[in-house]
N, C-alpha and C positions, 0 to 999 in steps of 0.2 A: 632181762632188758634185750630186743632182740638184736640180734649182733649186726644183722643186715639192716638194720632203721638208719634211718639221718640222723637222729638223735644222737644213736649211739655212737655214732662213727663222731659227730662234730666233739662227743663230751670226751672220747679216746683222742683226739688232736689236741684237745687242752690241755688234758695231762700231758701228754707226751711235749707239749709246747712249754708248763713250768717247769716240766720237769729238765728238759735242756737249760730252760733260763736258769733253775737254781744250778746246775752246776757247771753253768757256763761260768755265771758270777762267784761259785765256788774258785775256780779255777784263777780267775781275775784276784779274789783277796790275797789267796795264795799268792801269784806273783806280784803283787801291789809289795807284799809282804820281805818278799826278798829284794823288788827294787829300792825298796824305804830303809833296809839295811846298808845292802849295797852305798846308795845317796849317805846316810850317817856315817857310813865307815871314810867315804870319800873325802867328808868335812873334814875328816877328822883326824884322819890319817898324820898331818904334819903335826897336828901338836902330839900324837903319840911320840914321834921323833923328838921332838923338843924337850917331852918328860923322859924318857932313856937318856937321855944327854946330863941330864940332872941325877940320874944315878940317886934319888930320891933324897936328895939335897936340895933345899927350899932357899938358895937363896934369894936377896935384893934384886940381882938382875932378873931373876926367872920370875919370879913378882911382878915385875915392873911388865917386861913382856908380854904376861897376859892380860897387863890392864891394860894396856896399848892393843890388845886386839879386843877387847871389851870382854874378856877372862875374867871370874872369879873362882876364887883359891879357898877350901875350906879347911879347917884344922881337924885334929881328931876328932873332941869332943864333939863338934856341928859335923862331923860326916856320921856318927852311931845316931845322931839324932835324926836325921836326914835318910839313911840306908832302913831307920827301923817304921818310916812311914807309910803306913798301907796304900798308901794313893799314888805311891809312883808306878809308874810303867813301863818294864822295859820292851825297849826296842830290840837290843843286842848285847850278848854275851857270851867271852868266849876266855875258855880256862885252859891254860898250858902250863902244867904241874903247878906251881906256887904262884904263879903270875895268871892276875885274873883282871881282863878287859870288860869294863862295861856300860852302857852307854842306856839310863833310862831318861824318862819326864816324870814332871815333877811341878804343878800348877805352871804348865805350859812353857815350860825352862827344860830343857836339855842339861843332863848332868853325865860327864864322861869319870866313871871310876878307875883307877890304876889303883893296882895291890899288888904287891908281892911280900918274899918276907923278911924284907927290912922294914917296908911304910907303907903307907894310903895315901893317893894324892883323891882329892875329889873337886871336878872344876865347874862351874857353870856357865853355863854359854845364856850372856844376858843378851846376844841377838839370835835367839834360836829363830829357825822357819822351819815350819811344820812341809813333812814332807808326804804328810798321809794322804793316798784320796780315796781313803777307806770312806769316808761320809758322803762324797760324790758318788762312789759307784753305790753304796747304799740309797742313795735317794731312786740313780736309775732303777736299780731294781726295785725298787716300792712303785715307782711310774712304770714300769714294764709290767711288773705284775695284774696293777689294778687294771692298767690300757686291756691287756690280755683278757682277766676276767671280765670286765665291763663289756666285752666283746661279745666275749662267751654267753655272757648274761643276753643279751640283747639279742645276737643269732636262736638261745633258745627261744625266749619270747616273742619272735618272729614265724617262729615253725610249731609253739604250742597249738595252735589253731589248725594246725594239719593234724596232732593226734585227736582232738577233740572231732576234726572234719571224716575222722575214720571211722570212730566209734557212731557218730548219725549217719554215715553212708551204710556202717551192719545194720541198724535200726531200722535205713529205709526201705531194707528187703524186707522187715516184719510190718511195712505200712503203717511205720510212727515217723507220721507226718508233723508233728507239732513238738518241737525244738526250739531254741532258741541258742544262736550265737553269735556272741557278742561284735558287734562292730568295730571294728580299731579304730573307723574312719582313715584309714592310709589308701592309700594306693597301687601297694604292691601286688605282686601276680597273685600270694596268698589270701590277700585281701579278696581281691578280684573271683579268684578261685569257691572263696566262701559264700562271696555274696552272688556268682551265677548258681552255686550248690542250692542257695533258701531260694532263690527263683526258681531253678527245677524240683525243688522239693513242693515248691506252693503249687505247681503246675500239676503235680502228681496225684495232691491232697484232692484240686481243682476238680481232676479226671475221676479220683474215685469218689466223690461228692455226687460228680453226674450219675453213675453207676446205680449210687445209694436210694438216687430219688427218683432213677425207675425201676429200682427192685421195692421203693418201699411207695412209691402211689402209682405204677401203671395199674394193680391191680384193682385199686381204688379207685383209680377213674376209669378202668374199661369194661370196671363189673356192673355198673349201671344201665350201658347202654346194650350189652351182651344178655343183660336181661330180659330187658324188653326186647328185644329180637330173638330170643328166646320163647318168649308168652306172645308175637304176633305170630310168628307161624305155626302154633296151632290155633288158632284162629280161622275163619275163610279168608279164601282167596280173593277179598275185594279191594277194588280201585283205593280205599282209604288206610285200608290195611299195608297194602302195597307201598304208596304214598308215603307211613309211619316208617314203614321197615326200610327203605329208602334215605329216609332222615335219621335211623339207626347209622347205617352203614356209612352216611356223610358225617355221623362227629364220629364215628370211630376213625375215619380218616384221617377228619380235621385234630385228633387226639394223638394218631401218630406222627404227623406231620410239627404237632406242635411238641413231641418228644424229640423229634430229629432235630428241630431247631433249638432247644434246652441243649443237649449232645453237642451241636455246632457250637455252641456259643460256649460252653465250662469249659468244655476241654481244644477250645479254640487256641493252639499256638504260634500262629501267622497273623500278620498285621492285616485287618480288614482292607478289601479293597474298595477303598472310596472315592467318588467321584463328585463333583458340582450335579444341583438335581433341583428342580424349581418343585417346593411343593405342593403344587398343582397336580403332577406326574406323580409325584410320592403318595395321594390322595385318592387320584382314583386308579392306582395301582392296589391300594386297600380296600376302596369297595368294590373293586372286580372279584377280587378274593372272597370279600363275603356275599357277592352277588346281591348285594342293597341299591335298592331305588333310591333316586336322589332326596325322593320325598321325607326322607327319615332325617335327612340332613339339612344343617342351616347353617351357609356358608359368608362369613365373614373377614376372611381371610386376605391378605398383599401374598401376593405369589411369590414370597420370597425365593434365595437358592440354599441351600444346605449340602455340604458338602458329607454325606454319607455312604454306605453301601446300600445300594437300592433294592435289595431281595429281603434285610436283614430289617430297616427302618420302616420297609412300607408293612411288616408283619407287626412292629413295635404300632404301626398307626391302623394297622387292622384289630386288634386287641382291643386297643385303647375305646376305640368307634364301636365296637364291638359290646363292653363293658357297660358305656354309657350308654346305647339303646335299651338296653336289656334289663339295666338296674333306672329307667329313668319314669316317673309317673307319667308322662308322653308320648312314650318311646320314640323320642325325638334328640338328635346331638346339634350342638352351634359347634363350630370350629369359628377360631378367631386367632390372630395374630396384634401384640405387642412387641412392637420394634420384632427382636428378633425370638421371643416366645412366642413358642405355638399352644394355646389352649384347647380344652373340650371338655364344654358346662353340656352339663344335663340338670335337669330338675328333680331336683327326689332325694330321700333323707339319708341324712350328715353318716359319714363312716364311726361307727365306733371304735374307741382305742387309739393307739398309734397308728397312724398310716404305715410305719415302719413294718410294724406287723405285717403288713396287706404284701407286701412285696416278698415275704414267701410262701413258696407254694403251697397251696391247698388247705390258706388259714382262712378261720371262720369260726363261730361258736356250731352252723350248723351248714347244709349242703345250700342251703337257700342263700348265705350272705357270703360264702365263700366265691372268691375269684378264679378258684382253680390257679392255674398256671399263668393266666392270663398277666398278671402285669409285673409277674415275676419273670415272664420273658421282653417285658417293655422294658424291667428296669435294665434288664442283664446286654440288651439290643442299645440301647440309650447310653450305656455305661461304655459299651465298647467301639460306641461311635464318639465318644467323649459328650454325648449330651448327659442331664439328669433330671429325673421327671421328681415331679412338687405337688403337694396338693392341698388348696384352701377347699373352705365351705362360705360362701356368703351367699344372702340373698335368698334362702332356699336352696342354693343351686351348687355341686358338685363341682370340685374344675381342678381338672386335671392341667398341668403345665410341665411342657417339653423345657428345658431350659438348657443354653450352651454351659458347657463347664460343669 
């Protein structure tokens, strides 16, 4: 274990605390034993004086005195039986020559033994008091031990995500973005740090995906116009070929703009600048980008207001209009509103398969069916602006719906 790590320091502190706790209570238990002996000796000190005065003679007056003090005296046979009992617990014992003075406990009663070369006297204290605090000290020790251990385990559990986080940070350098960190549901600093790290990893993953899209698809999409351009350059310099060549360059410029939009969307780390705009202004901007004649668009919309990023939202609308006209039977698109929903309608063949697949870049069984990056860009722009894209097919018409939320 790393000696500089936080977990090692906390573990070391826990061990030191437990050791100090054990030594402290060992001292208290030892001190308690001495205190108990002193208390017992003080309690029965007067009894020692009385017994010494009798000098082994157990007369009637002596027995009466003991009975008045609630003591009970035992004869020799009973003494032997009691002393042989293995359950007795000796509190205090003193040997001085042949004189023995002993205090012990049996069946929760204290016994005082006096023995010399002449006789043995055993006295039972019927009002025995418990001078021991060992049980109380033991309970306190156990309580403190469990409290310290609980706090140690609780702290470790809070810090364990840091160890996991450290390993994930190391993996992040190797571009391993797919990982799971258990969400504790807490709001402490470590949980917040873990959540922010997860978000950062996701942003890095999105950025990597955007790069992959460029690498994987740019050659695919640019190959066709470049090939056409090379072919046109070999033909005669006629007005028709020049116009076709211009179209090739326009297509290349359009592709570059689309790739730039994808880059901006996927690697976007800042919040979009959104303001309120009328739908008509957004549609006019989209048609200007397409250089589209109004004859291709049938308008049945209400001029509603939308809080969006003007530039990006116009590009999304441009792509929906462009795709609707390109894949329609009559080369027209109908734009209408239903409450806050914006519908783009064209008459044509129904999309095959799941609509979600068309939101992926360059999805399609062949180049004629593929929407290229159009719907992929639309979906991500709408998502960034707080909108969603839905699709349905009714009355031989494809209907793309921009829906709030």
